[in-house]
Structure formats: structure tokens, C-alpha cells
N, C-alpha and C positions, 0 to 999 in steps of 0.2 A: 503162321499155322492156319489151317482151315478153320472156319468158324465153328464147325461141329465138333472139333477136338477141344475138350475142356480140361483145365488143370485139375489133377487129383492130388491133394497133399499127401506127402509121404509121412507116415506116423513117426519115423525115425528122425525127421527133421531135414532129410536130404531134399534136393530140388524136386518139385512136383513133376509127375509124369503127365502126359497128355493122352486122354482116352476119350473115345466116342464111338457112336454107331455110324457107319458109312451111310449117307443118305440113299434111300431107295432099297436098302437091304436090312437084314436083321443081324449083320455082322459087326460085332463090337471089337474094336481094335485098339492097340496101344502104339503110339508113335515111338519108334526106336531110334530112327536117324532120318536126316533130311539133307539133301544136296541141293542148295538153292543159291542162285546168283542174286545180285542186288535187285530190289523191286523195280518194276516199271510203273510210271505214272501215266494215267490216261484220263482224258476228260472228253467232253463232247458238247453238243448243242441240244438243248431241249426245245424242239420246235413248238410244242404245245404252249409252253410258258414264255418262249421267246427270250431265253437267257441261257448262259452256260450251265452245264451240269457240274456238280461238284467233282473234283478230281478224286481218283481212286488209286490206291497202291495195289498193283497186281503182281502175282507170282510170275516170273518170266517163263517162257516156254523151255521145256527140258528139265524143269525142276523134278526131283525124284524124292519120294517119301518111302521109307521102309517101315512097315507095320507088322505087328505080331497080333494074333488073335488074343483077346482078353479072356476068353473061355477056352480052356484046353479041350473041352468036349465038342466045341463047335469049330471044326477046321475049315479052311478055305477050300471050296469045291470048284471044279471047272465051271459049273453053272454060275457061280458067283462072279468069276472073271468075265464070262460071256455077258452077264447082265450089266457089268460096269463098262464094258468095252465101248469107247468113244461116247460115253454119256457124261454129263456134268455131275461133279460131286458137290455142287452147290445145292442149297435148298431149292427145290424145283419151282417154287413160287417166287424166287428172288429175281431181281433185275439182272444180276450177274449171270444166272442160268439162262435167262431169256436172251442175253447178249452173247451167249456161247462161251462163257468163261468156265474154267474148271473142268475141261474135258480130260478124261482119264484114259490111259492105255495101261491097264493092270497086267501084272505078271506074278508068278509065284517063284519064290526062292527055294531051292531044294533044302530039305531039313538037314 
């Protein structure tokens, strides 16, 4: 799951749901489903330190997440989709965003 999605305990004791605000927006969402293949492992070389970078587990290309807005008053607007189009959903100050990971191609599912 993306780092910005945090587990929210269910008061009834069921499995927690994952909820968070999409980075770069004010849109709070709940993860409803995900279609993801096995993770990819990537590493690299740190030229400044002269040693290997730690390996990272990455979501493979084509992974699809289905979200629902957490606030019924705040619906997803076309401007939200345009703002996210081909932008990283990582924390913008993170190394992953600088490396080009987490690029999104958003879409809206009809109600």
C-alpha cells in the first residue's frame, strides 16, 4: 500500500480500512480494492558514498488502486484528475518521487 494510506481500526473489530489524503491534494480517500502483481526489487549505486543503495520493494507497473472519497461532501472533480495526471503520488520530498516512482494515471469510475 502507499505510505500515505494509514490503517484505521474498525470499531466492530473487523479488519482495518486504509485511509489517507492523496499527496498534493486535499482529497481524503479510502482504499476499497487493489490489483497488484508481485513486487519488484530495485537497487542502485550511490556514487557519493561509493557503495550500493539499499534495495527497495516497488509496486509493479500497471498496478491499479480503487479509492472512494472519505467525505461524501467532497467529490472527485475533473480538476483533481488533471492535477494528478502523470504526477508522483509519493511524498514530493522523498527519494522515490525524485527517482520518478509512483507516477499516477487517474480515472473516475461511474457512480
